[in-house]
GULO-183614 format. One record per residue (C-alpha): residue in one letter; x negated, y, z negated. Coordinates in pm, 1 decimal, padded with zeros to 6 digits. Each point is the difference from the previous one (the first is absolute). Layout:
SITE  aa         X         Y         Z
SITE   A         X         Y         Z
...
***
This chain:
SITE  aa         X         Y         Z
SITE   M   02712.5   04866.8   03295.2
SITE   D  -00015.5  -00214.4   00313.9
SITE   M  -00085.6  -00341.7  -00143.8
SITE   T  -00010.2  -00153.7   00347.9
SITE   K  -00333.9   00165.8   00073.0
SITE   T  -00151.3   00029.3  -00350.7
SITE   T  -00279.7  -00239.0  -00086.2
SITE   L  -00063.0  -00156.2  -00339.1
SITE   A  -00334.4   00175.1  -00013.8
SITE   A   00173.9   00338.5   00044.4
SITE   L   00255.6  -00085.9  -00271.1
SITE   R  -00277.8  -00112.5  -00238.2
SITE   K  -00170.4   00335.2   00047.7
SITE   M   00326.0   00194.9  -00059.0
SITE   L   00076.3  -00195.5  -00315.8
SITE   D  -00347.5   00041.3  -00142.1
SITE   E  -00011.1   00371.0   00083.1
SITE   K   00349.9   00044.3  -00158.4
SITE   T   00149.5   00154.5   00312.6
SITE   I   00278.0  -00259.9  -00041.4
SITE   S   00095.4  -00214.4  -00298.1
SITE   A   00076.9  -00374.4   00007.8
SITE   K   00358.9   00084.6  -00087.4
SITE   E   00027.9   00253.8   00282.9
SITE   L  -00149.0  -00250.9   00245.0
SITE   C   00253.1  -00262.0  -00114.5
SITE   E   00278.9   00256.2   00048.8
SITE   E  -00118.2   00072.4   00354.6
SITE   C   00036.4  -00367.9   00083.7
SITE   Y   00350.1  -00023.7  -00141.4
SITE   K   00103.1   00323.3   00169.7
SITE   S  -00093.4  -00156.7   00334.5
SITE   I   00178.2  -00320.7  -00095.5
SITE   E   00317.8   00192.5  -00086.6
SITE   E  -00011.4   00171.9   00338.3
SITE   K  -00067.7  -00296.0   00229.4
SITE   E   00033.2  -00339.3  -00177.6
SITE   E   00366.5  -00045.4   00084.8
SITE   K  -00089.8  -00002.7   00368.9
SITE   V  -00332.1  -00188.8  -00027.0
SITE   G   00086.0  -00266.8  -00259.0
SITE   A  -00358.7  -00061.2  -00114.7
SITE   F   00079.1  -00099.7  -00361.2
SITE   I   00190.4  -00275.3  -00174.3
SITE   T  -00068.8   00139.2  -00348.8
SITE   L  -00102.7   00354.3  -00093.9
SITE   T  -00183.0   00035.4  -00332.3
SITE   K   00032.0   00370.7  -00071.0
SITE   E   00014.5  -00036.5  -00384.9
SITE   E  -00305.7  -00226.0   00001.2
SITE   A  -00179.0   00233.2   00239.2
SITE   E   00059.0   00300.1  -00222.2
SITE   K  -00145.5  -00184.5  -00301.1
SITE   N  -00300.8  -00112.9   00203.7
SITE   A  -00054.7   00354.2   00124.6
SITE   E  -00007.3   00136.2  -00356.6
SITE   K  -00248.2  -00270.1  -00104.4
SITE   A  -00214.1   00068.5   00304.7
SITE   Q  -00000.5   00379.0  -00065.2
SITE   A  -00130.9  -00051.9  -00350.5
SITE   R  -00287.6  -00202.5   00140.6
SITE   I  -00068.7   00263.9   00270.1
SITE   D   00001.5   00275.8  -00264.8
SITE   K  -00268.3  -00190.7  -00191.3
SITE   G  -00215.9  -00017.5   00311.9
SITE   E   00020.2  -00379.3   00004.1
SITE   A   00190.0  -00054.8   00325.7
SITE   D  -00073.3  -00288.5   00234.0
SITE   F   00065.2   00029.3   00374.7
SITE   L   00365.1  -00112.3  -00024.5
SITE   T   00088.5   00171.4  -00328.9
SITE   G   00322.3   00191.1   00057.4
SITE   I   00024.9  -00115.6   00363.8
SITE   P   00354.8  -00119.2   00103.4
SITE   L   00021.2  -00339.1   00173.6
SITE   A   00281.4  -00210.5   00136.6
SITE   I  -00009.5  -00375.9  -00059.4
SITE   K   00136.5  -00274.9   00224.6
SITE   D   00282.4  -00183.0  -00169.5
SITE   N  -00177.7  -00338.7   00000.7
SITE   I  -00268.9   00116.9  -00242.4
SITE   C   00098.5  -00063.9  -00361.4
SITE   T   00046.8   00303.1  -00224.4
SITE   D   00064.2  -00050.3  -00371.2
SITE   G   00347.3   00128.4  -00093.0
SITE   I   00080.1   00109.9   00357.4
SITE   K   00206.2  -00207.6   00243.0
SITE   T  -00190.4  -00207.4   00250.7
SITE   T   00256.7  -00129.2   00244.9
SITE   C  -00192.9  -00098.7   00313.8
SITE   A   00294.1   00162.7   00180.4
SITE   S   00201.4  -00316.9  -00069.9
SITE   K   00335.1  -00072.7  -00166.4
SITE   M  -00183.6  -00295.3  -00159.1
SITE   L  -00204.9   00243.8  -00214.9
SITE   E   00241.8   00293.0  -00009.3
SITE   D  -00016.0   00030.2  -00380.8
SITE   F  -00349.2  -00137.5  -00064.9
SITE   V  -00205.4   00216.2  -00235.8
SITE   P  -00351.7  -00139.8  -00044.1
SITE   P  -00140.4  -00022.5  -00356.3
SITE   Y  -00353.5   00067.9   00125.9
SITE   N  -00196.8   00207.7   00252.4
SITE   A  -00182.5  -00124.6   00304.4
SITE   T  -00380.2   00035.7  -00032.2
SITE   V   00000.1   00289.5   00251.1
SITE   I   00255.9   00183.1  -00213.2
SITE   E  -00213.4  -00053.9  -00312.6
SITE   K  -00291.9   00156.8   00183.7
SITE   L   00206.4   00293.2   00117.7
SITE   N   00139.5   00049.0  -00352.3
SITE   A  -00353.1   00010.2  -00136.4
SITE   Q  -00053.2   00311.4   00213.1
SITE   D   00340.2   00148.3  -00108.9
SITE   Y   00150.3   00017.6   00348.8
SITE   V   00365.9   00106.9   00044.0
SITE   I   00247.7  -00252.8   00136.8
SITE   I   00258.2   00162.3   00226.9
SITE   G   00208.3  -00311.5   00068.2
SITE   K   00023.0  -00350.9   00153.8
SITE   T   00022.5   00002.0   00376.9
SITE   N   00234.2  -00186.6   00232.5
SITE   M  -00133.7  -00292.5   00201.1
SITE   D   00106.4  -00295.2   00205.3
SITE   E   00148.2  -00264.2  -00233.1
SITE   F  -00284.5  -00191.4  -00167.3
SITE   A  -00229.0   00178.9   00252.6
SITE   M   00149.3  -00205.5   00287.0
SITE   G   00049.8   00231.6   00294.7
SITE   G  -00168.7   00260.3   00215.2
SITE   A   00240.6   00293.2  -00017.8
SITE   T   00130.1   00043.6  -00359.7
SITE   Q   00347.4  -00090.4   00122.4
SITE   T   00050.0  -00331.9  -00185.7
SITE   S   00024.5   00163.5  -00348.9
SITE   Y   00310.4  -00089.7  -00198.5
SITE   F   00034.4   00362.1  -00112.9
SITE   K  -00045.9   00225.5   00303.5
SITE   R  -00177.7   00058.2   00332.3
SITE   T  -00297.9   00232.2  -00003.1
SITE   H  -00032.3   00259.1   00278.7
SITE   N  -00319.7   00136.4   00153.6
SITE   P  -00058.6   00364.5  -00114.7
SITE   Q  -00147.9   00071.4   00343.4
SITE   D   00330.6  -00091.6   00167.3
SITE   L   00293.6  -00109.2  -00218.9
SITE   D   00134.7  -00216.3   00283.0
SITE   R  -00307.7  -00220.5  -00011.4
SITE   V  -00136.7  -00261.7  -00237.2
SITE   P  -00290.2   00080.4  -00233.8
SITE   G  -00155.5  -00341.7   00053.5
SITE   G  -00024.9  -00267.9  -00263.1
SITE   S  -00008.1  -00157.0  -00236.7
SITE   S  -00159.5   00296.7  -00182.8
SITE   G   00218.0   00246.8   00192.0
SITE   G   00126.7   00171.6  -00312.2
SITE   S  -00354.3   00073.2  -00118.0
SITE   A  -00105.4   00133.4   00343.0
SITE   A   00317.9   00204.6   00033.1
SITE   A  -00050.9   00148.1  -00348.9
SITE   V  -00345.8   00123.2   00095.1
SITE   A   00106.4   00122.5   00349.2
SITE   A   00302.5   00185.6  -00144.7
SITE   G  -00210.8   00169.6  -00268.3
SITE   F   00173.5  -00175.5  -00291.4
SITE   A  -00341.3  -00109.9  -00131.7
SITE   P  -00357.6   00068.8   00118.0
SITE   A  -00076.1  -00375.1  -00003.7
SITE   A   00157.4  -00334.9  -00068.9
SITE   L  -00076.4  -00366.5  -00056.3
SITE   G   00122.1  -00263.7   00242.8
SITE   S  -00074.4  -00365.8   00064.9
SITE   D  -00116.7  -00157.2   00323.5
SITE   T   00064.9  -00360.4   00099.1
SITE   G  -00005.1   00030.8   00378.9
SITE   G  -00036.4   00371.6   00058.9
SITE   S   00245.7   00140.2  -00253.3
SITE   I  -00219.0   00293.3  -00100.4
SITE   R  -00158.3   00076.6   00338.7
SITE   Q   00302.9  -00022.1   00228.4
SITE   P   00223.2   00238.6  -00204.2
SITE   A  -00298.7   00233.6  -00043.0
SITE   S  -00027.4   00004.8   00380.6
SITE   F   00374.3   00052.8   00051.2
SITE   C   00017.1   00282.3  -00254.4
SITE   G  -00321.9   00180.5   00095.1
SITE   V  -00191.7  -00060.6  -00324.4
SITE   T  -00309.5  -00200.8  -00094.8
SITE   G   00024.8  -00346.8  -00152.4
SITE   L  -00273.3  -00232.1  -00122.3
SITE   K   00030.6  -00377.4  -00032.5
SITE   P  -00303.1  -00110.2  -00214.9
SITE   T  -00186.1  -00328.0   00037.9
SITE   Y   00196.4  -00297.4  -00140.2
SITE   G  -00111.5  -00023.9  -00365.4
SITE   R  -00121.1   00360.8  -00022.9
SITE   V   00305.0   00102.7  -00207.0
SITE   S   00167.6  -00222.3  -00260.8
SITE   R   00337.9  -00146.2   00099.8
SITE   Y   00108.0  -00053.4  -00361.0
SITE   G   00340.2   00157.2  -00033.6
SITE   L   00061.0   00012.0   00375.8
SITE   V   00311.3  -00207.4   00075.2
SITE   A  -00136.3  -00264.4   00230.8
SITE   F   00098.8  -00043.9   00364.5
SITE   G  -00299.5  -00176.8   00164.5
SITE   S  -00257.8  -00061.9  -00270.0
SITE   S  -00296.8  -00045.2   00233.3
SITE   L   00091.8   00306.9   00201.4
SITE   D   00140.5   00265.7  -00241.3
SITE   Q  -00208.0   00300.9  -00096.4
SITE   I   00085.8   00326.6  -00178.2
SITE   G  -00133.2   00319.4   00152.8
SITE   P   00050.1   00381.8   00023.0
SITE   I   00190.3   00223.2   00244.4
SITE   A  -00104.0   00367.9  -00001.0
SITE   N  -00064.0   00301.8   00220.5
SITE   S  -00366.8  -00081.3   00070.9
SITE   A  -00253.4  -00281.8   00002.3
SITE   F  -00190.9   00176.8  -00278.4
SITE   D   00315.7  -00000.3  -00220.9
SITE   C   00043.0  -00372.7   00066.0
SITE   G  -00356.4  -00056.2  -00106.9
SITE   E   00048.3   00188.9  -00324.0
SITE   I   00303.5  -00208.0  -00090.4
SITE   L  -00183.9  -00322.2   00088.4
SITE   N  -00280.4   00114.3  -00233.8
SITE   V   00256.4  -00017.1  -00281.8
SITE   I   00196.3  -00318.2   00081.9
SITE   A  -00278.4  -00226.4   00128.6
SITE   G  -00175.8  -00256.3  -00211.7
SITE   G   00005.0  -00360.8  -00124.7
SITE   D   00271.1  -00119.6  -00235.4
SITE   D   00001.2  -00310.6  -00222.2
SITE   R   00376.1  -00026.4   00053.7
SITE   D  -00046.3  -00033.7   00379.4
SITE   A  -00232.1  -00289.3   00093.7
SITE   T  -00014.8   00127.5   00362.3
SITE   S  -00134.8   00344.3  -00093.0
SITE   A  -00367.7   00057.8   00075.6
SITE   R  -00249.4   00071.9  -00277.5
SITE   L  -00220.4   00253.9   00165.9
SITE   P  -00203.9   00295.2  -00132.5
SITE   K   00189.9   00329.2  -00019.4
SITE   E  -00058.6   00225.9   00297.8
SITE   N   00101.8   00333.4   00143.0
SITE   F   00202.7  -00066.6   00314.1
SITE   N  -00041.1   00362.9   00108.6
SITE   A  -00375.5  -00018.5  -00019.4
SITE   K  -00031.6   00020.3   00380.7
SITE   A   00284.6   00248.0   00055.0
SITE   G  -00134.0   00310.7   00175.7
SITE   Q  -00300.7  -00184.2   00139.6
SITE   S  -00070.6  -00004.6   00374.0
SITE   V   00118.4  -00301.1   00201.6
SITE   K  -00301.1   00030.2   00230.1
SITE   G  -00112.8  -00353.9   00086.1
SITE   L   00316.7  -00163.1  -00142.0
SITE   K   00101.0  -00281.0   00235.3
SITE   I   00374.1  -00013.0   00065.7
SITE   A   00144.2  -00307.3   00169.3
SITE   L   00299.9   00021.5   00234.1
SITE   P   00145.3  -00350.0   00050.4
SITE   K   00175.5  -00001.3   00340.9
SITE   E   00291.7  -00216.2  -00125.4
SITE   F   00115.4   00278.9  -00232.5
SITE   Y   00045.6   00227.9   00300.5
SITE   G   00213.9  -00234.1   00211.9
SITE   E   00340.3   00025.6   00163.6
SITE   A   00185.2  -00030.8  -00332.1
SITE   V  -00135.6   00338.5  -00107.6
SITE   D   00169.5   00318.3   00125.8
SITE   G  -00204.3   00213.2   00235.8
SITE   E   00020.8   00307.2  -00221.6
SITE   V  -00127.8  -00198.4  -00298.3
SITE   K  -00295.2  -00134.7   00196.9
SITE   E  -00086.6   00345.7   00126.3
SITE   A   00010.3   00155.3  -00347.6
SITE   V  -00220.8  -00269.3  -00151.9
SITE   M  -00246.3   00012.3   00285.7
SITE   N  -00018.2   00377.6  -00037.1
SITE   A  -00081.8  -00055.8  -00366.2
SITE   A  -00274.1  -00240.5   00103.5
SITE   K  -00144.5   00259.8   00236.8
SITE   E   00008.7   00260.3  -00276.2
SITE   L  -00199.4  -00229.1  -00230.3
SITE   E  -00237.1  -00070.4   00289.4
SITE   K  -00052.8   00377.8   00036.2
SITE   Q  -00102.5   00000.1  -00363.2
SITE   G  -00266.1  -00260.1   00072.8
SITE   A   00179.2  -00329.7  -00046.5
SITE   I  -00070.2  -00281.3   00246.0
SITE   L   00300.1  -00170.7   00169.8
SITE   V  -00030.3  -00376.7   00047.8
SITE   D   00229.1  -00204.5   00226.2
SITE   C   00088.9  -00342.9  -00133.3
SITE   E   00267.5  -00270.9   00000.9
SITE   M   00223.7  -00170.8  -00258.4
SITE   P   00164.3  -00287.4   00192.9
SITE   S   00207.0  -00124.0  -00294.3
SITE   L   00201.6   00320.5  -00045.2
SITE   N   00310.0  -00150.1   00162.2
SITE   Y  -00008.0  -00282.6  -00254.9
SITE   G   00006.5   00247.6  -00291.2
SITE   I   00381.2   00036.8  -00016.0
SITE   P   00085.3  -00374.0  -00012.8
SITE   A  -00285.3  -00071.1  -00241.5
SITE   Y   00096.9   00288.0  -00227.7
SITE   Y   00371.4  -00073.7  -00010.2
SITE   L  -00056.7  -00367.2  -00072.3
SITE   I  -00241.8   00073.3  -00283.9
SITE   A   00195.0   00297.3  -00141.5
SITE   C   00341.5  -00174.5   00012.2
SITE   A  -00141.5  -00315.3  -00153.7
SITE   E  -00148.8   00200.8  -00288.3
SITE   A   00320.9   00209.0  -00031.3
SITE   A   00216.7  -00315.2  -00024.9
SITE   S  -00222.2  -00124.7  -00280.7
SITE   N  -00017.2   00331.2  -00187.1
SITE   L   00370.4   00071.8   00025.6
SITE   S   00099.8  -00346.1  -00132.2
SITE   R  -00023.6   00144.7  -00352.1
SITE   Y   00312.4   00213.2   00059.9
SITE   D   00264.6  -00245.4  -00111.5
SITE   G   00221.5   00214.9  -00218.9
SITE   I  -00120.4  -00176.1  -00314.9
SITE   K  -00344.2   00132.1  -00090.4
SITE   Y   00084.5   00347.5   00133.6
SITE   G   00175.6   00162.6   00292.5
SITE   L   00361.8   00007.4   00103.1
SITE   R   00201.5  -00281.3  -00166.8
SITE   G   00258.7  -00159.8   00227.9
SITE   E   00300.0  -00206.3  -00080.0
SITE   G   00070.9  -00371.3   00031.6
SITE   K   00118.3  -00309.9  -00183.2
SITE   S  -00341.9  -00167.0   00025.0
SITE   Y  -00365.5   00087.9  -00019.2
SITE   G  -00035.9  -00035.7   00377.3
SITE   E   00307.0   00209.4   00083.1
SITE   M  -00119.9   00278.6  -00229.1
SITE   I  -00344.0   00014.7   00164.4
SITE   L   00155.5  -00008.9   00346.3
SITE   D   00236.1   00284.9  -00089.6
SITE   S  -00281.4   00203.9  -00161.2
SITE   R  -00225.1  -00020.3   00308.1
SITE   N   00283.7   00041.7   00246.0
SITE   K   00119.0   00323.7  -00166.1
SITE   G  -00339.6   00127.0  -00113.7
SITE   F  -00199.6  -00022.1   00322.9
SITE   G   00060.5   00192.6   00322.0
SITE   E   00000.3  -00151.2   00348.8
SITE   E  -00365.2   00067.9   00082.3
SITE   V  -00122.1  -00153.4  -00322.3
SITE   K   00217.1  -00306.9   00055.1
SITE   R  -00134.1  -00031.1   00356.9
SITE   R  -00360.7   00000.4  -00122.7
SITE   I   00069.3  -00248.0  -00280.5
SITE   L   00154.1  -00236.5   00255.6
SITE   L  -00297.2   00041.3   00241.0
SITE   G  -00246.6  -00057.4  -00285.9
SITE   N   00170.0  -00311.2  -00134.2
SITE   Y   00027.4  -00137.8   00351.9
SITE   A  -00372.3   00050.4   00060.3
SITE   L  -00085.3  -00169.5  -00332.4
SITE   S   00240.9  -00290.0   00041.4
SITE   S  -00106.4  -00362.2   00051.9
SITE   G  -00061.7  -00067.7   00368.4
SITE   Y  -00064.0   00366.3   00091.0
SITE   F  -00274.9   00099.2  -00244.6
SITE   D  -00281.1  -00126.5   00226.0
SITE   A   00162.2   00127.5   00319.0
SITE   Y   00053.0   00351.7  -00131.1
SITE   Y  -00149.1   00108.8  -00330.0
SITE   R  -00329.2  -00188.8   00032.1
SITE   K  -00051.2   00133.7   00353.7
SITE   A   00069.5   00355.4  -00124.6
SITE   C  -00270.9  -00039.5  -00262.7
SITE   A  -00240.7  -00123.2   00267.7
SITE   L   00088.2   00307.2   00210.9
SITE   R  -00074.0   00215.6  -00301.9
SITE   Q  -00357.2  -00129.4  -00006.6
SITE   R  -00036.6   00060.2   00372.5
SITE   I   00120.7   00361.9  -00032.4
SITE   K  -00240.3   00055.1  -00288.5
SITE   A  -00287.5  -00137.8   00212.7
SITE   E   00089.2   00231.1   00291.0
SITE   Y  -00008.3   00302.2  -00231.6
SITE   D  -00336.5  -00111.6  -00134.9
SITE   A  -00133.8  -00026.1   00357.2
SITE   I   00119.0   00356.3   00076.5
SITE   F  -00170.5   00131.1  -00316.9
SITE   E  -00328.4  -00137.6   00127.0
SITE   L   00035.2   00256.2   00280.4
SITE   A   00158.9   00289.7  -00178.0
SITE   D   00053.6   00166.0  -00340.3
SITE   V   00377.5   00057.8   00035.2
SITE   I   00282.3  -00081.5   00237.4
SITE   L   00238.0   00265.1   00141.8
SITE   T   00348.5  -00093.5   00118.9
SITE   P   00350.2   00141.5   00014.8
SITE   T   00183.8  -00057.4  -00328.1
SITE   A   00329.6  -00087.4   00168.2
SITE   P   00100.4  -00060.7   00363.5
SITE   S   00230.1   00302.4  -00001.5
SITE   A   00103.6   00301.3  -00200.8
SITE   A   00298.6  -00029.6  -00238.5
SITE   F   00308.3  -00146.0   00167.2
SITE   K   00363.8   00097.1  -00046.1
SITE   I   00190.9  -00126.9  -00308.3
SITE   G   00206.6  -00304.4   00093.0
SITE   S  -00184.0  -00074.4   00328.4
SITE   N  -00154.2  -00324.1  -00129.1
SITE   D   00262.9  -00107.3  -00252.0
SITE   T   00132.2  -00289.9   00211.4
SITE   D  -00333.2  -00125.8   00126.0
SITE   P  -00226.2  -00124.1  -00278.8
SITE   V  -00253.7  -00144.8   00246.2
SITE   K  -00047.8   00344.6   00154.9
SITE   M  -00058.5   00138.6  -00347.1
SITE   Y  -00251.4  -00270.8  -00077.6
SITE   T  -00196.6   00049.7   00318.2
SITE   A  -00036.3   00370.7  -00078.0
SITE   D  -00250.7  -00109.9  -00268.3
SITE   I  -00241.1  -00146.7   00252.1
SITE   L  -00270.2   00263.6  -00056.7
SITE   T   00006.8   00000.9  -00381.6
SITE   V   00042.3  -00362.7  -00115.2
SITE   P  -00346.1  -00126.8   00108.3
SITE   V  -00158.9   00226.6  -00263.9
SITE   N   00202.1  -00161.7  -00278.4
SITE   I  -00064.6  -00349.9   00137.6
SITE   A  -00376.6   00071.5  -00020.2
SITE   G   00019.6   00187.8  -00333.2
SITE   L  -00175.0   00308.4   00143.5
SITE   P   00040.5   00368.3  -00093.5
SITE   A   00163.7   00244.1   00243.2
SITE   I   00111.7   00358.5   00000.4
SITE   S   00259.7   00166.9   00221.5
SITE   A  -00037.2   00369.6   00070.5
SITE   P   00202.9   00232.1   00227.8
SITE   C  -00164.2   00055.2   00339.9
SITE   G   00263.3   00157.9   00220.0
SITE   R   00364.0   00042.9   00096.3
SITE   D   00217.9  -00149.8   00272.6
SITE   K   00235.9   00182.7   00239.9
SITE   D   00269.7   00013.1  -00268.8
SITE   N  -00247.7   00154.7  -00244.3
SITE   M  -00011.6  -00311.2  -00214.4
SITE   P  -00329.4  -00090.3  -00176.0
SITE   I  -00241.1  -00260.7   00138.7
SITE   G  -00239.9  -00178.7  -00231.2
SITE   M  -00341.7  -00154.3   00060.5
SITE   S  -00130.4  -00285.1  -00210.3
SITE   I  -00364.4  -00036.0  -00105.4
SITE   V  -00091.4  -00353.3  -00118.8
SITE   G  -00316.9  -00079.1  -00192.4
SITE   R  -00200.2  -00277.8  -00151.1
SITE   R   00117.8  -00154.3  -00321.2
SITE   F  -00054.5   00240.0  -00295.1
SITE   D  -00127.4   00278.0   00226.9
SITE   E   00279.1   00248.9  -00055.1
SITE   S  -00251.8   00283.6  -00028.4
SITE   T  -00089.4  -00026.1   00371.5
SITE   L   00368.1   00004.4   00098.7
SITE   I   00050.8   00316.0  -00204.3
SITE   Q  -00312.4   00156.2   00150.4
SITE   A   00128.6  -00055.8   00355.1
SITE   A   00358.0   00107.9  -00069.5
SITE   D  -00119.6   00304.6  -00190.9
SITE   A  -00227.7   00098.5   00287.7
SITE   F   00293.3  -00011.6   00240.6
SITE   E   00238.5   00182.2  -00236.4
SITE   N  -00249.7   00281.1  -00050.2
SITE   K  -00119.5   00025.3   00360.9
***
């Protein structure tokens, strides 16, 4: 079975009609992993024994005719989402042996449907990076071209779906970490509205920016997973208490009359010509289907990168202060309390994590707080206001997901600023707390995937899915 093209809806039908069993589907995933994982490097931990048990449990439920949508469906889980009894390392030496005694809320919701966990996917250490190259354990390669990066920080999850190791996966998105790897790997990734999905059990990077979301082979599949994992949670004060809804309610509906904004700043010189052409062709296709294209501006786009990295690094410095080698994490050596903490953090954290902790502490330090962090927060409000102004003119916004297709492994290793600026098109969405979906819309001259990003109003994921689904099924 070619899992790279098989949708969750098709798998659900096959399982319910008994043309394949949950165990056989699980075996198909591991067969693909055995063939290609050594070259791709999508996983940190494989959970074959756990998967087999889950498949048996799911099959019993299917046989009773009591299956939910994800019953028996194999999923890969990003390794910063806590899984009871299964290592959650955040791709860091600091948490190399950490086994959580509890499940994240999203895992509890998946378990309630008797899904099948395939494994924990590789990522940039503590989700800090845009290429899945800062992991303590391994580098992940793009299944589309093994010499290129899969994107990051959820590159392991995107690569797992693109390689056919699992039909879908969970990732997390702080500044584009679901959408950019989805774009690079040629799959679909959804970053929900901030607060739509509980962050309880997600190891924190930037608490006001992080959001868990799905990566799959279609917008419809992403909507079905969001149907399961969304919802308020008493253990996460930032989660939204909203009525339950079907995020695929508009899937399959016509986009006639849908107003799609095209902010000119997202199509500037920083974006490769082939990327612009592919996204504009997608816009024209949606226009053929009856959508209305609206030209607009977002003047603050160029301030997005500095605002994001000041806010994200400040929050990261605060969140990572708990890793001292005493409460949990790698324990260092030293003759004093201070020496032990210093040794723990020096050995436990990689270079990129240390860099962001330093940047964050600098921005929060006395004398610089007003000059940097407070101004970044003011810029956040300005970016939110500009999005609100655009949504008075249009229903959704269409932009490239990334300025280019996937780049070669090692090409940005020595230039962190270049890596940071590559996030220019994705970070404004996180700053504003909006939902966005990335879907494949073309290929470049090297046959690498190009992704388009559709951004919507807060808590309007159903319209994003409607637009992306209309394009995918053109």
